[in-house]
NUMARTI-26769 format. One record per residue (C-alpha): residue number from 1; residue in three letters; x, y, z. Coordinates in nm, 3 decimals. Example, Ala and Ser with C-alpha at 12.3 -4.5 7.8 and 13.67 -1.06 7.14 Angstrom:
BEGIN
- 1 | ala | 1.230 | -0.450 | 0.780
- 2 | ser | 1.367 | -0.106 | 0.714
This chain:
BEGIN
- 1 | met | -4.291 | -1.518 | 3.477
- 2 | glu | -4.002 | -1.327 | 3.333
- 3 | lys | -3.850 | -1.502 | 3.039
- 4 | val | -3.484 | -1.603 | 3.078
- 5 | lys | -3.249 | -1.453 | 2.828
- 6 | thr | -3.075 | -1.736 | 2.636
- 7 | arg | -2.739 | -1.761 | 2.457
- 8 | thr | -2.836 | -2.087 | 2.292
- 9 | lys | -2.846 | -2.134 | 1.927
- 10 | asp | -3.099 | -2.358 | 1.754
- 11 | met | -2.941 | -2.491 | 1.439
- 12 | thr | -3.238 | -2.685 | 1.309
- 13 | gln | -3.377 | -2.397 | 1.111
- 14 | gly | -3.248 | -2.103 | 0.901
- 15 | ser | -2.960 | -2.060 | 0.653
- 16 | ile | -2.716 | -2.341 | 0.687
- 17 | ile | -2.416 | -2.139 | 0.563
- 18 | lys | -2.502 | -1.870 | 0.821
- 19 | gln | -2.550 | -2.106 | 1.101
- 20 | ile | -2.217 | -2.285 | 1.033
- 21 | ile | -2.023 | -1.952 | 1.008
- 22 | met | -2.181 | -1.794 | 1.303
- 23 | phe | -2.111 | -2.104 | 1.518
- 24 | ser | -1.756 | -2.160 | 1.374
- 25 | leu | -1.602 | -1.814 | 1.392
- 26 | pro | -1.613 | -1.768 | 1.772
- 27 | leu | -1.500 | -2.133 | 1.801
- 28 | met | -1.209 | -2.079 | 1.565
- 29 | phe | -1.097 | -1.766 | 1.750
- 30 | gly | -1.132 | -1.950 | 2.069
- 31 | asn | -0.916 | -2.241 | 1.946
- 32 | val | -0.659 | -1.985 | 1.833
- 33 | phe | -0.634 | -1.838 | 2.186
- 34 | gln | -0.630 | -2.184 | 2.338
- 35 | met | -0.340 | -2.285 | 2.113
- 36 | leu | -0.163 | -1.966 | 2.222
- 37 | tyr | -0.096 | -2.126 | 2.564
- 38 | asn | 0.166 | -2.372 | 2.435
- 39 | thr | 0.264 | -2.172 | 2.140
- 40 | val | 0.356 | -1.878 | 2.350
- 41 | asp | 0.543 | -2.115 | 2.585
- 42 | ser | 0.748 | -2.228 | 2.279
- 43 | ile | 0.813 | -1.874 | 2.160
- 44 | val | 0.928 | -1.755 | 2.513
- 45 | val | 1.153 | -2.054 | 2.581
- 46 | gly | 1.293 | -2.058 | 2.219
- 47 | asn | 1.399 | -1.701 | 2.231
- 48 | phe | 1.488 | -1.657 | 2.605
- 49 | val | 1.594 | -2.000 | 2.727
- 50 | gly | 1.735 | -2.192 | 2.442
- 51 | lys | 1.678 | -2.441 | 2.172
- 52 | glu | 1.710 | -2.739 | 2.419
- 53 | ala | 1.416 | -2.597 | 2.612
- 54 | leu | 1.225 | -2.533 | 2.287
- 55 | ala | 1.288 | -2.893 | 2.193
- 56 | ala | 1.172 | -3.003 | 2.536
- 57 | val | 0.843 | -2.817 | 2.517
- 58 | gly | 0.784 | -2.959 | 2.170
- 59 | ser | 0.873 | -3.316 | 2.264
- 60 | thr | 0.616 | -3.302 | 2.550
- 61 | thr | 0.326 | -3.214 | 2.328
- 62 | met | 0.253 | -3.564 | 2.209
- 63 | ile | 0.243 | -3.702 | 2.565
- 64 | val | -0.004 | -3.433 | 2.683
- 65 | asn | -0.208 | -3.494 | 2.380
- 66 | met | -0.262 | -3.854 | 2.446
- 67 | leu | -0.461 | -3.763 | 2.761
- 68 | val | -0.611 | -3.451 | 2.634
- 69 | phe | -0.736 | -3.632 | 2.320
- 70 | phe | -0.892 | -3.917 | 2.521
- 71 | phe | -1.083 | -3.667 | 2.734
- 72 | asn | -1.179 | -3.471 | 2.435
- 73 | gly | -1.337 | -3.793 | 2.289
- 74 | phe | -1.549 | -3.806 | 2.604
- 75 | ser | -1.630 | -3.433 | 2.548
- 76 | val | -1.738 | -3.501 | 2.195
- 77 | gly | -1.966 | -3.788 | 2.310
- 78 | ala | -2.122 | -3.563 | 2.578
- 79 | gly | -2.177 | -3.280 | 2.324
- 80 | val | -2.346 | -3.516 | 2.077
- 81 | val | -2.584 | -3.636 | 2.346
- 82 | ile | -2.658 | -3.297 | 2.490
- 83 | ser | -2.701 | -3.146 | 2.137
- 84 | arg | -2.948 | -3.422 | 2.053
- 85 | phe | -3.160 | -3.356 | 2.373
- 86 | phe | -3.143 | -2.988 | 2.297
- 87 | gly | -3.260 | -3.033 | 1.941
- 88 | ala | -3.543 | -3.261 | 2.056
- 89 | lys | -3.638 | -3.007 | 2.329
- 90 | glu | -3.596 | -3.285 | 2.611
- 91 | asn | -3.492 | -3.045 | 2.880
- 92 | asp | -3.510 | -3.297 | 3.176
- 93 | arg | -3.280 | -3.538 | 2.996
- 94 | leu | -3.058 | -3.244 | 2.894
- 95 | his | -3.022 | -3.153 | 3.264
- 96 | lys | -2.921 | -3.506 | 3.355
- 97 | ala | -2.674 | -3.529 | 3.076
- 98 | ile | -2.507 | -3.216 | 3.204
- 99 | glu | -2.488 | -3.336 | 3.564
- 100 | thr | -2.351 | -3.675 | 3.444
- 101 | thr | -2.098 | -3.510 | 3.226
- 102 | met | -1.966 | -3.273 | 3.497
- 103 | thr | -1.942 | -3.552 | 3.760
- 104 | thr | -1.747 | -3.773 | 3.533
- 105 | thr | -1.517 | -3.486 | 3.443
- 106 | phe | -1.416 | -3.440 | 3.807
- 107 | ile | -1.342 | -3.809 | 3.827
- 108 | phe | -1.122 | -3.788 | 3.525
- 109 | cys | -0.933 | -3.480 | 3.663
- 110 | val | -0.813 | -3.695 | 3.967
- 111 | ile | -0.724 | -4.000 | 3.753
- 112 | phe | -0.541 | -3.803 | 3.480
- 113 | thr | -0.343 | -3.583 | 3.712
- 114 | ile | -0.204 | -3.904 | 3.896
- 115 | val | -0.143 | -4.087 | 3.572
- 116 | gly | 0.022 | -3.777 | 3.406
- 117 | ile | 0.263 | -3.720 | 3.689
- 118 | leu | 0.362 | -4.078 | 3.726
- 119 | gly | 0.401 | -4.130 | 3.356
- 120 | val | 0.644 | -3.843 | 3.271
- 121 | lys | 0.979 | -4.013 | 3.288
- 122 | pro | 0.868 | -4.356 | 3.146
- 123 | met | 0.719 | -4.178 | 2.842
- 124 | leu | 1.011 | -3.953 | 2.782
- 125 | arg | 1.250 | -4.252 | 2.793
- 126 | phe | 1.022 | -4.444 | 2.561
- 127 | met | 1.043 | -4.150 | 2.310
- 128 | ala | 1.424 | -4.180 | 2.320
- 129 | thr | 1.441 | -3.817 | 2.448
- 130 | pro | 1.808 | -3.692 | 2.432
- 131 | asp | 1.989 | -3.631 | 2.748
- 132 | asp | 2.030 | -3.250 | 2.679
- 133 | val | 1.649 | -3.222 | 2.662
- 134 | phe | 1.529 | -3.480 | 2.918
- 135 | asp | 1.557 | -3.273 | 3.234
- 136 | asp | 1.378 | -2.976 | 3.092
- 137 | ala | 1.102 | -3.193 | 2.956
- 138 | thr | 1.058 | -3.367 | 3.289
- 139 | ile | 1.016 | -3.038 | 3.473
- 140 | tyr | 0.781 | -2.886 | 3.222
- 141 | leu | 0.556 | -3.197 | 3.215
- 142 | thr | 0.552 | -3.258 | 3.595
- 143 | val | 0.432 | -2.899 | 3.649
- 144 | tyr | 0.186 | -2.912 | 3.360
- 145 | phe | 0.019 | -3.225 | 3.497
- 146 | thr | -0.011 | -3.081 | 3.840
- 147 | gly | -0.260 | -2.820 | 3.715
- 148 | phe | -0.408 | -3.047 | 3.436
- 149 | ala | -0.761 | -3.027 | 3.595
- 150 | gly | -0.803 | -2.672 | 3.491
- 151 | leu | -0.773 | -2.761 | 3.126
- 152 | leu | -1.011 | -3.059 | 3.148
- 153 | ile | -1.291 | -2.853 | 3.334
- 154 | tyr | -1.268 | -2.568 | 3.095
- 155 | asn | -1.273 | -2.800 | 2.790
- 156 | met | -1.583 | -2.982 | 2.918
- 157 | gly | -1.762 | -2.667 | 3.019
- 158 | ser | -1.708 | -2.494 | 2.684
- 159 | gly | -1.817 | -2.822 | 2.522
- 160 | ile | -2.152 | -2.808 | 2.698
- 161 | leu | -2.196 | -2.456 | 2.588
- 162 | arg | -2.102 | -2.551 | 2.231
- 163 | ala | -2.358 | -2.824 | 2.222
- 164 | val | -2.641 | -2.577 | 2.283
- 165 | gly | -2.498 | -2.336 | 2.033
- 166 | asp | -2.314 | -2.090 | 2.254
- 167 | thr | -1.953 | -2.038 | 2.139
- 168 | thr | -1.915 | -1.660 | 2.217
- 169 | arg | -1.861 | -1.666 | 2.603
- 170 | pro | -1.604 | -1.944 | 2.602
- 171 | leu | -1.414 | -1.730 | 2.352
- 172 | met | -1.420 | -1.425 | 2.598
- 173 | phe | -1.277 | -1.642 | 2.867
- 174 | leu | -0.999 | -1.767 | 2.652
- 175 | ile | -0.905 | -1.426 | 2.522
- 176 | phe | -0.868 | -1.306 | 2.892
- 177 | thr | -0.674 | -1.611 | 3.008
- 178 | ser | -0.451 | -1.622 | 2.697
- 179 | ile | -0.346 | -1.255 | 2.757
- 180 | met | -0.281 | -1.353 | 3.120
- 181 | asn | -0.072 | -1.649 | 3.004
- 182 | ile | 0.136 | -1.432 | 2.787
- 183 | ile | 0.205 | -1.179 | 3.069
- 184 | leu | 0.282 | -1.450 | 3.317
- 185 | asp | 0.520 | -1.621 | 3.078
- 186 | leu | 0.731 | -1.320 | 3.042
- 187 | leu | 0.705 | -1.242 | 3.413
- 188 | phe | 0.812 | -1.580 | 3.531
- 189 | val | 1.090 | -1.628 | 3.269
- 190 | leu | 1.233 | -1.282 | 3.237
- 191 | ala | 1.178 | -1.141 | 3.579
- 192 | phe | 1.181 | -1.437 | 3.811
- 193 | lys | 1.420 | -1.640 | 3.597
- 194 | leu | 1.222 | -1.964 | 3.641
- 195 | gly | 1.318 | -2.104 | 3.295
- 196 | ile | 1.104 | -2.369 | 3.148
- 197 | ala | 0.918 | -2.421 | 3.486
- 198 | gly | 0.802 | -2.062 | 3.451
- 199 | val | 0.618 | -2.116 | 3.124
- 200 | ala | 0.454 | -2.433 | 3.277
- 201 | tyr | 0.339 | -2.235 | 3.582
- 202 | ala | 0.199 | -1.960 | 3.366
- 203 | thr | 0.000 | -2.198 | 3.169
- 204 | ile | -0.157 | -2.397 | 3.454
- 205 | phe | -0.245 | -2.087 | 3.648
- 206 | ser | -0.418 | -1.934 | 3.345
- 207 | gln | -0.604 | -2.261 | 3.259
- 208 | met | -0.726 | -2.284 | 3.622
- 209 | val | -0.866 | -1.936 | 3.596
- 210 | ser | -1.046 | -2.025 | 3.276
- 211 | ala | -1.193 | -2.339 | 3.461
- 212 | ile | -1.325 | -2.126 | 3.746
- 213 | leu | -1.489 | -1.874 | 3.502
- 214 | ile | -1.665 | -2.151 | 3.312
- 215 | leu | -1.788 | -2.313 | 3.631
- 216 | ile | -1.930 | -1.983 | 3.753
- 217 | leu | -2.109 | -1.925 | 3.413
- 218 | leu | -2.260 | -2.278 | 3.423
- 219 | thr | -2.383 | -2.256 | 3.787
- 220 | lys | -2.506 | -1.908 | 3.773
- 221 | ser | -2.701 | -1.948 | 3.447
- 222 | glu | -3.077 | -1.982 | 3.461
- 223 | asp | -3.081 | -2.139 | 3.113
- 224 | val | -3.147 | -2.505 | 3.012
- 225 | tyr | -2.780 | -2.580 | 3.049
- 226 | gln | -2.748 | -2.479 | 3.417
- 227 | phe | -2.509 | -2.702 | 3.622
- 228 | val | -2.657 | -2.767 | 3.968
- 229 | trp | -2.402 | -2.895 | 4.224
- 230 | lys | -2.657 | -3.063 | 4.450
- 231 | asp | -2.782 | -3.262 | 4.146
- 232 | met | -2.430 | -3.415 | 4.070
- 233 | gly | -2.453 | -3.783 | 3.989
- 234 | leu | -2.428 | -4.048 | 3.715
- 235 | asp | -2.712 | -4.143 | 3.508
- 236 | thr | -2.594 | -4.477 | 3.375
- 237 | gly | -2.821 | -4.484 | 3.064
- 238 | ile | -2.699 | -4.129 | 2.961
- 239 | leu | -2.339 | -4.217 | 3.045
- 240 | arg | -2.358 | -4.528 | 2.827
- 241 | gln | -2.486 | -4.313 | 2.532
- 242 | ile | -2.193 | -4.063 | 2.580
- 243 | phe | -1.940 | -4.346 | 2.595
- 244 | met | -2.089 | -4.508 | 2.281
- 245 | val | -1.989 | -4.198 | 2.089
- 246 | gly | -1.707 | -4.070 | 2.290
- 247 | leu | -1.514 | -4.379 | 2.364
- 248 | pro | -1.429 | -4.474 | 2.004
- 249 | thr | -1.342 | -4.107 | 1.947
- 250 | gly | -1.115 | -4.100 | 2.247
- 251 | ile | -0.955 | -4.429 | 2.166
- 252 | gln | -0.883 | -4.319 | 1.810
- 253 | ser | -0.730 | -3.991 | 1.927
- 254 | val | -0.513 | -4.157 | 2.195
- 255 | ile | -0.384 | -4.431 | 1.952
- 256 | thr | -0.319 | -4.157 | 1.693
- 257 | ala | -0.128 | -3.954 | 1.945
- 258 | phe | 0.070 | -4.252 | 2.049
- 259 | ser | 0.156 | -4.319 | 1.699
- 260 | asn | 0.281 | -3.960 | 1.681
- 261 | val | 0.502 | -4.037 | 1.977
- 262 | phe | 0.676 | -4.288 | 1.745
- 263 | val | 0.703 | -4.022 | 1.481
- 264 | gln | 0.857 | -3.792 | 1.750
- 265 | ser | 1.098 | -4.067 | 1.838
- 266 | tyr | 1.219 | -4.094 | 1.482
- 267 | val | 1.272 | -3.719 | 1.467
- 268 | asn | 1.462 | -3.726 | 1.807
- 269 | his | 1.744 | -3.935 | 1.648
- 270 | phe | 1.838 | -3.624 | 1.439
- 271 | gly | 1.928 | -3.410 | 1.740
- 272 | ser | 1.787 | -3.107 | 1.926
- 273 | ser | 1.794 | -2.877 | 1.620
- 274 | ala | 1.568 | -3.117 | 1.425
- 275 | met | 1.345 | -3.160 | 1.731
- 276 | ala | 1.311 | -2.780 | 1.770
- 277 | gly | 1.243 | -2.744 | 1.396
- 278 | trp | 0.987 | -3.020 | 1.414
- 279 | ser | 0.827 | -2.867 | 1.727
- 280 | ser | 0.794 | -2.521 | 1.563
- 281 | tyr | 0.651 | -2.681 | 1.242
- 282 | asn | 0.391 | -2.870 | 1.469
- 283 | lys | 0.292 | -2.547 | 1.635
- 284 | leu | 0.224 | -2.382 | 1.302
- 285 | asp | 0.065 | -2.698 | 1.177
- 286 | thr | -0.187 | -2.690 | 1.470
- 287 | phe | -0.279 | -2.327 | 1.380
- 288 | ile | -0.359 | -2.437 | 1.023
- 289 | met | -0.576 | -2.708 | 1.158
- 290 | leu | -0.784 | -2.464 | 1.373
- 291 | pro | -1.039 | -2.385 | 1.094
- 292 | met | -1.098 | -2.750 | 1.015
- 293 | ser | -1.126 | -2.838 | 1.388
- 294 | ser | -1.370 | -2.557 | 1.435
- 295 | met | -1.580 | -2.659 | 1.130
- 296 | ala | -1.563 | -3.033 | 1.249
- 297 | met | -1.710 | -2.921 | 1.582
- 298 | ala | -1.972 | -2.714 | 1.400
- 299 | ala | -2.056 | -3.018 | 1.199
- 300 | thr | -2.097 | -3.231 | 1.503
- 301 | thr | -2.333 | -2.991 | 1.671
- 302 | phe | -2.527 | -2.902 | 1.352
- 303 | val | -2.578 | -3.273 | 1.252
- 304 | ser | -2.665 | -3.383 | 1.608
- 305 | gln | -2.917 | -3.106 | 1.662
- 306 | asn | -3.088 | -3.177 | 1.325
- 307 | ile | -3.082 | -3.562 | 1.367
- 308 | gly | -3.250 | -3.494 | 1.710
- 309 | ala | -3.511 | -3.285 | 1.536
- 310 | gly | -3.567 | -3.546 | 1.273
- 311 | lys | -3.421 | -3.333 | 0.994
- 312 | thr | -3.184 | -3.584 | 0.822
- 313 | asp | -3.175 | -3.409 | 0.477
- 314 | arg | -3.073 | -3.087 | 0.642
- 315 | ala | -2.795 | -3.277 | 0.839
- 316 | asn | -2.668 | -3.422 | 0.513
- 317 | lys | -2.656 | -3.091 | 0.344
- 318 | gly | -2.486 | -2.925 | 0.632
- 319 | thr | -2.213 | -3.188 | 0.630
- 320 | arg | -2.132 | -3.125 | 0.255
- 321 | ile | -2.131 | -2.747 | 0.307
- 322 | thr | -1.901 | -2.769 | 0.609
- 323 | val | -1.650 | -2.988 | 0.433
- 324 | thr | -1.637 | -2.746 | 0.135
- 325 | met | -1.598 | -2.436 | 0.335
- 326 | ala | -1.325 | -2.592 | 0.562
- 327 | thr | -1.131 | -2.709 | 0.259
- 328 | ile | -1.128 | -2.363 | 0.103
- 329 | val | -1.010 | -2.190 | 0.418
- 330 | thr | -0.739 | -2.447 | 0.475
- 331 | ala | -0.603 | -2.424 | 0.121
- 332 | ile | -0.567 | -2.043 | 0.155
- 333 | ile | -0.386 | -2.066 | 0.489
- 334 | ala | -0.155 | -2.335 | 0.359
- 335 | ala | -0.051 | -2.129 | 0.053
- 336 | phe | 0.024 | -1.837 | 0.277
- 337 | leu | 0.237 | -2.044 | 0.525
- 338 | tyr | 0.423 | -2.208 | 0.237
- 339 | val | 0.544 | -1.868 | 0.108
- 340 | phe | 0.637 | -1.738 | 0.457
- 341 | ala | 0.780 | -2.065 | 0.602
- 342 | ala | 1.113 | -1.937 | 0.726
- 343 | pro | 0.988 | -1.611 | 0.880
- 344 | ala | 0.712 | -1.821 | 1.059
- 345 | ile | 0.977 | -2.052 | 1.212
- 346 | arg | 1.182 | -1.742 | 1.326
- 347 | leu | 0.894 | -1.665 | 1.562
- 348 | phe | 1.021 | -1.972 | 1.766
- 349 | ser | 1.398 | -1.957 | 1.721
- 350 | gln | 1.670 | -1.755 | 1.571
- 351 | asp | 1.899 | -2.057 | 1.527
- 352 | gln | 1.955 | -2.115 | 1.156
- 353 | ser | 1.958 | -2.484 | 1.171
- 354 | val | 1.631 | -2.488 | 1.356
- 355 | ile | 1.482 | -2.251 | 1.090
- 356 | asp | 1.612 | -2.477 | 0.806
- 357 | tyr | 1.451 | -2.786 | 0.964
- 358 | gly | 1.122 | -2.615 | 1.030
- 359 | ala | 1.092 | -2.478 | 0.678
- 360 | leu | 1.176 | -2.815 | 0.533
- 361 | phe | 0.893 | -2.980 | 0.723
- 362 | ile | 0.650 | -2.701 | 0.618
- 363 | his | 0.727 | -2.707 | 0.254
- 364 | ala | 0.703 | -3.083 | 0.235
- 365 | asn | 0.376 | -3.125 | 0.428
- 366 | val | 0.156 | -2.810 | 0.431
- 367 | phe | -0.063 | -2.867 | 0.125
- 368 | phe | -0.141 | -3.222 | 0.220
- 369 | leu | -0.332 | -3.068 | 0.523
- 370 | ile | -0.617 | -3.022 | 0.268
- 371 | ala | -0.674 | -3.399 | 0.287
- 372 | asn | -0.662 | -3.392 | 0.662
- 373 | cys | -0.915 | -3.106 | 0.651
- 374 | ile | -1.162 | -3.340 | 0.477
- 375 | asn | -1.080 | -3.615 | 0.727
- 376 | his | -1.174 | -3.409 | 1.029
- 377 | thr | -1.469 | -3.219 | 0.907
- 378 | leu | -1.641 | -3.532 | 0.759
- 379 | ala | -1.560 | -3.723 | 1.085
- 380 | gly | -1.732 | -3.447 | 1.277
- 381 | gly | -2.046 | -3.488 | 1.068
- 382 | leu | -2.039 | -3.865 | 1.126
- 383 | arg | -1.996 | -3.825 | 1.502
- 384 | gly | -2.297 | -3.594 | 1.502
- 385 | arg | -2.499 | -3.894 | 1.365
- 386 | gly | -2.363 | -4.097 | 1.652
- 387 | asp | -2.121 | -4.284 | 1.419
- 388 | ser | -1.788 | -4.262 | 1.585
- 389 | arg | -1.673 | -4.617 | 1.527
- 390 | gly | -1.633 | -4.571 | 1.155
- 391 | pro | -1.396 | -4.271 | 1.180
- 392 | met | -1.215 | -4.440 | 1.463
- 393 | val | -1.132 | -4.758 | 1.262
- 394 | ile | -1.042 | -4.553 | 0.948
- 395 | met | -0.813 | -4.317 | 1.137
- 396 | ile | -0.637 | -4.591 | 1.328
- 397 | ile | -0.570 | -4.775 | 1.004
- 398 | ser | -0.440 | -4.459 | 0.828
- 399 | phe | -0.266 | -4.260 | 1.106
- 400 | val | -0.119 | -4.562 | 1.293
- 401 | val | -0.088 | -4.885 | 1.079
- 402 | ile | -0.025 | -4.723 | 0.737
- 403 | arg | 0.197 | -4.438 | 0.886
- 404 | gln | 0.406 | -4.677 | 1.093
- 405 | ile | 0.459 | -4.915 | 0.810
- 406 | tyr | 0.565 | -4.630 | 0.594
- 407 | leu | 0.823 | -4.503 | 0.856
- 408 | phe | 0.954 | -4.849 | 0.911
- 409 | ile | 1.013 | -4.909 | 0.538
- 410 | val | 1.161 | -4.568 | 0.444
- 411 | thr | 1.399 | -4.550 | 0.744
- 412 | arg | 1.529 | -4.900 | 0.704
- 413 | phe | 1.515 | -4.966 | 0.326
- 414 | val | 1.517 | -4.608 | 0.154
- 415 | ala | 1.679 | -4.343 | 0.358
- 416 | asn | 1.655 | -4.229 | 0.726
- 417 | thr | 1.631 | -3.857 | 0.659
- 418 | pro | 1.425 | -3.574 | 0.840
- 419 | leu | 1.232 | -3.505 | 0.523
- 420 | leu | 1.113 | -3.874 | 0.470
- 421 | val | 1.035 | -3.898 | 0.833
- 422 | gly | 0.832 | -3.580 | 0.843
- 423 | phe | 0.647 | -3.706 | 0.534
- 424 | gly | 0.495 | -3.970 | 0.749
- 425 | tyr | 0.207 | -3.728 | 0.837
- 426 | pro | 0.084 | -3.669 | 0.475
- 427 | val | 0.106 | -4.043 | 0.404
- 428 | gly | -0.158 | -4.097 | 0.687
- 429 | trp | -0.370 | -3.793 | 0.588
- 430 | val | -0.410 | -3.883 | 0.229
- 431 | ser | -0.491 | -4.258 | 0.293
- 432 | cys | -0.742 | -4.161 | 0.555
- 433 | cys | -0.916 | -3.910 | 0.321
- 434 | ile | -0.959 | -4.168 | 0.047
- 435 | ile | -1.093 | -4.435 | 0.287
- 436 | glu | -1.323 | -4.200 | 0.480
- 437 | leu | -1.485 | -4.042 | 0.165
- 438 | thr | -1.555 | -4.395 | 0.031
- 439 | tyr | -1.707 | -4.501 | 0.365
- 440 | tyr | -1.921 | -4.184 | 0.391
- 441 | arg | -2.055 | -4.227 | 0.030
- 442 | ile | -2.143 | -4.594 | 0.083
- 443 | lys | -2.302 | -4.571 | 0.427
- 444 | trp | -2.448 | -4.220 | 0.469
- 445 | ala | -2.446 | -3.996 | 0.167
- 446 | gly | -2.791 | -4.104 | 0.051
- 447 | lys | -2.954 | -4.198 | 0.377
- 448 | arg | -3.258 | -4.019 | 0.469
C-alpha cells in the first residue's frame, strides 16, 4: 500500500526550541495576515471615508471579539483533545474528535450569526456609541455578522491542522485571502463608493473563500485528520472533554472582551478623535500580541502532545522555553513601536488629534505588554495540560474585576482623562502576570 504523504508534526521528540520555532513562525505569519483583515478595513476607512468611520470600525471590535473569543475557546478545547489523541497515536478517537468538532462548528455558525445580527444595536447603545458613529457601526456590524460563518469555519479548520502540527497550509490560505481582502477593500470603497459597508463586504467575502479552501483541504486529505461528511455526528464523551477545556477558556475570553467593552465605553466619552486614536492603538497592540499568541498556541499543542505521549518533563521544559522566547520577541517589538508611535498611527489617519491620542496610548501602555506576553504563553501551556479553569479564574479576576475597580476609582476620584482610562489595560496585565506565575509555580512547575 502506498504510504500517504503527511504534513503533520510530531512534537514529542527532537529539539524543543526548533519544534517551537518551526511551529510558531508559520502560525505567527498566519496571524499577521488574519489581523490584516480588520486592520486594512481601518486603514481604508480612516484614509478614504473619515475619522467617524474609523471610530465605527474600532468600536465594533470588542463586540465581534466577544463571539469570536468564545468560539476560539471551543477551538482551543478541540485542539487540546485532538493533539492528545494524535500524540497518543489513537487515530480512531482522533477521527471521532474531528467529526464532533466540525459538527459543533456548523451549529455555532447558525447560532452566532443570528445572535450577532440581533445584538448589533443593543450592544452599540450599551457602549454609549456617539450619534456620529452609531449608523456606520451598525452598518459594518450587520454586514459582518451576515458572513460570520466563514471566519468560524476557517478558524476551526486551521485549529484542527495546528493540533496535528500543520501550520503551513493555513498560512498559504490566509496570504491569498488577505491579498484578496485588500483588493476588494479598495475596489468597493474607491470604485464602487460603498463606504464602510464596502470594507465589511470585502472582509466577509474573503473569509468565506478561506473557509471553503480549508474545508476542501480537510475533506480531500487522506491523512489522519481527514474530515468525512457522512461521519458527521456528536460523540458526547469527546464533546464533554472538549468543553471541559474549551468552555472555561471561552468564558474567560468573553468576560474579558465584555470588560473591554466597558473600557471602550469610557473612551467613547472623549469623542470620535479619542475613539479613533484608541482604535488605531488597539490595532497595533494586536499586532504586537501576535508573537505571544502564536507562542501560546505552540505551547498548547506542544504540551498537549507530550502529555498524551507521557512526557511530562519535556512538556514542562517546553513551557519555560516558550515563555522566554515570546518575552524576548515582544520586548523588541514594543521598543520599536514606542519609537515610531506617531508614524504608526498615521497609517490609520492623518488627523492630528487622532495621531496625538494614538501615540499617547502607545507610549503609556506598550512595554507593559511584556507582562501580558507571560500571561498568554503560560496560559497556553496550562491549557495544554487540560487546566483551563486556573487561567480562566486568574484572567477574570485581573482583566475584569481589578481593571473595572481601577477604572471606577480613577475616573471618579482621581481624574477622568484618556491617559488614565487607557492605563486600565496595563493594570490588568501586571496583576494577572503576578497571580498566574504564582499559580503555575505552586501547582505545576515541579509536577512530573
